N, C-alpha and C positions, 0 to 999 in steps of 0.2 A: 077304233082308233087306238093307236098304241102310244107309249110315253115317248117314243123316238119321233113320232109325228108331232107331239106336243113341243118338243125342242125345236123342230123346224119351223114352227110358227113365229118364233122370236128371233129367227136368224134371217128375216127379210132385209134386203139392202135399203129399201125405201122407209124402213121403220122410223128413223128420225124425222122424215118429211111428214109424217102423219100428225106430230105433235103441233097444236096451235091452229090446225086445219079444221075447217067446219064444212059439213056436207049436209045441206038442208037443215041447218041449226042444230046439227049433231056432231059431236067430236068424231073425227076420223078415226081416232084411235079406239073409239068404242067398238068397231068391229073386231078389232084383234083381241081385246079384252073378252068380249062375249064368246068369241070362238074358242079361246083358252077356257072359259068357264064351261061351255057346252062340251068341249071334248074331254075335259078333266072328269066331268060328272058321268061321261059315258063309259068310263073304265070301271068295271066292277071287281070286287075282291071280297073274299070271305076273312073278316077281321079275327075268326076264332082259329085260323091256321097260320102256321108260320110264314107261308108263301104269301097269304093275304096280308099279313102284317108287314112284310118286306115290301109288297106292292104299294101299300098304304104310305110307308115310309118314303119310298122312292118317288111316288107321285107327289108328295108334299114338298120333297126337295126340288122336283122339277118345276113346281109352281113358284117356288122361292126363286129359282134361277130365272124364270119367266118375268117375275116381278123386277128383279134386279136388271135384266136385259131392257125391259120398258123404261125403267127409271134412267138407266144410262143413255138411251137413246134420246129421251126427253132432255136430260141435261145437255147432251152434245147439241141439240137444236138450240136451247136456251144460250149457251156459250157463243153460238153464232151471232144471235141477236144482241148479246152483251158487248161483244166488240163494236158491233155498229152503233149501239146506244152510247158507249163511251166516246166515239168519234163524233157523234151528233152533239153531246154535251159539250166537248172541246170547242167545237164550232160555235156553239151558242155563246159560251164564255168569251171566245175571241171576238164575236160580233158586239156583244155588250160592252166589253172594255174599250175596244177601238172607238166605237160610235159615241160611248160616254165620254172619252178623252176629246173627241171631236166636238161634242155639245159643249164641254167646259171651256174649250178653246174658243169656239164662235161667241159663246155667252160671256166671256171674261170681262170685256169692257163695260157691258151693262152691269154685270155683278159687282165691278169695283165702283161704278156710278151709285148703284143702289147702297153699297157699304158707306161710301162717303156721305150720301144723303142721310143715311140712318145715324151716323155719328154726328152729323151737324144737328139733326133734330134732338138727339140724346143729350148733346151739350146744351142746347137751349132750354130743354125741359130740366136738366140738372141746375142751370142757372136759376130758373123759376123757382124750383124747390129750395134752392139756397136762400133766395130772397124771402120765401115764406118762412123758412127756418129761422130768418133773422128776427122774426116776431115772437118765436118760441122760446122765452126765457122763464121757465117755471121755477119759482123760489129765488129769483135773482133780486138783489137790492136796487134802490133807485139810481145809484151811480153806474151799474153795469147797464141798466136799461137806457139811460142817457147817453152812454157811450154807443150803444147799439143803434139807438134813434139817430144819432149825428152821422153814423157811418152809412145808414140807409138814406138819409136826406142828401148826402154827398154823391150817392150813386147815380150816374148818368145813364138814362135810357135813350140810346141813339139807334140809328138806322142799322147798326151792326146786329141788332136783334132780328132784322128782316121781318118774316111773316109773324114772329112772336112778340113784336114791339107793343102792340095794343094789350096782349095778356101781361107783358112785363109791366106796363104802366099800371094796370089794374092790380097786379100783385104787390107793386111798391105802394100804391095808395092804400091797399088793404093792410099791409104790414105796418105803414106809418100810423095809421089809426089804431091798430091794435096795440102798438108800442106806447103811443100817447095815452091811450085808456089805461094800459097796464102801468105806465109811469105815475099817473095820477092816483090811481088806486094803491100803488106801492107807497108813494109819499105819505098818503092818508094813513096807511096802516103803520108806517115807520114812526109817524108823529104819535099816533095813538099808543104805539109800543113804547116810545120815550116817555110819554106822560104817565103810563102804567108803571114804567121803570121807576120814574121819580116818586110816584105814590108809594110803590112797594119799598123804596129805599127809606122814605119816611117812616113807613110802618115798621120796618125791620129796626130802624133806630129807636123807635118808642118802644118796641118789644125788648130790645138789647138792654135799654135802660131799666126796664120793668124787671128783666130777668137778673140783672146785676144786683137791684135792690132785694129782690127775692133771695138771691144767694147770699147776701150778706145777712139777711134775717136768719135764713136757715142755718148759716155758719154759727151765729150767735146762739141760737137754740141748740145746735148740735154740741157746741163747746160745753154748754151748761149740762146737757144730758150726758156728754162723754164723762165729764168731772164726777157726776153723781153715779154713772155706772161704774167709773174706775174705783171709787170709794166702796161701792157695793161688791165689786170683784175682789177687792183686797180682803174685805171682811169674809166673803165666801170662801176665798183660798185658805185663809187661816183655818176657818172651820173645816174645810175639806182635808187639809194636812192633818189636824187633830184626829179627824174620824179615820183617815186612812192609817195612822199610826197604831190607833186601837185595833182596827181591823187586821193589820198585819201582825200585831203581837198575838191576837186571838188565832190567826191562821197558822202561825208558827207552833202554837200549843197544840192545835188541833192535828197539824201535820206530824208532829212528834209522837202524839198519841196513836195516830193511824199507822205510823211506821212501826211503833212497838207492837201494835196489833197485828199487823201484817207478818212481822217476824215471827210472833208466837205462833200464828195460824200457819205459816209456811212450815215451822218445825213440826207441828202437829200433822200437817198433810204429808210431809216426807216421811214421817214415821209410819203413817197409814199405809203409804205407797209400798214402803219396804216390807210391812207385814203382809200386804195383799200380794205382793210379788213372790214371797216365801210360800204363802199358802197356795198360790196358783202353780208354782213349781211342783209342790207336794202332791196337789191334786193331779197334775198332768202326769206325774211319775206313777201314781197309783193307777190312773187310767191306762196308761202304756202297759204296766205290769199285768193288770187284769186282761188286757187285749191279748198280751203275749201268751198268758196261761190259757186263755179261751182258745186261741189259735192252736196251742200245743195240744190241749185236750181234744180239739176237733181233728187235728192231724192223727194223734194216736188212735183215736176211734176208727178213722178210716184205714189206717195201717193194719189195725187189728182185724177189721172187717175183711180187709183184702187177703190177709194171711189166712183167716179162717175159710174163706172161700177156696184158696189154693189147697189148704189141708184137705178141705171136703172133696176136692177134686183128685185127691191121691197124691199130692206133693207132700214130701216130708216137711215137718214144721220148721227146722232149722233152714232147710232150702227155701221154703216159702218166704221166711224173714229176709234171707240174702237176696232173693229176687226183688222183693219189695224196696229193699236199700238201694239195689242197682237202679230200679226205675225211678226212685225218688232223686237220686243224684245224676240223673240223665245219662246213665251208662249203657241203656239199652235204646237204640234208635227207633223212632216212631211210636214209643209207647210212653204214656204219661199217666199219672194218677190224678183224678178230677177231685178237687177238695170242695 
């Protein structure tokens, strides 16, 4: 089998029709795939040679082309079904929308009737809740409860309540009992609170009288204590002023003596600093001179040694001196004297 024959396999005109088809529970396209596998594996080559490598590369490319051809054929088959599927979905949506509209049209009278019935029941139930709410007066005073009780007693339960009439009568009776009980309890509580307020007022009046008497006693005692304390403060103030005058005089004398002592010590310190500075300058000058002499002695010794080496090498002594001088003054390139 040749590579050309492998190409012919994927050029069958019926290739798209094989996709999605089953023969004895096996995909019809399986025959083509198996044939490509068999024929491809039957082509032999020596991978160690250039011809073999070229054959391998070409065969792999042919298989890639076959893979692309089969995928393209399968997609073409799928596109046919996609068009049909979209048409079917459009028909389904048309049927659903048209028949839903028909359903809503036919059921409209019943729907409106059910809505009116639901609204009627909801209104009755809201009225029942409102009647029950009439008995809910948490924290209200007896006047508000009496007004609510009168309004509820005047409320007429007629045939307009329809099938909720019995429930409305029961709710009204329940609310009236609750309000009457709450009114009795509230009046009792208000009477008890009024009595408690009266007792508290009497107690507050007694306590106020006792507080005023205590304040008067405390004021008298305070005035006496203030007078005694003021007299004591006057005596203490006079004593304090006398003591502070003496302390101020002693402090002025001490400050004067300390100032004189500081001035004397500052003069001594200034004279010492001046002597120390002069001595430091002298010592630094001696150190620098000694260092200069030592450096000069060291350089002279090196110059003499270099000159002697040149003379020993056959250079005239004056010429040797001139050479060393030129080197020392950097007149000769790339030659220096190491100190």
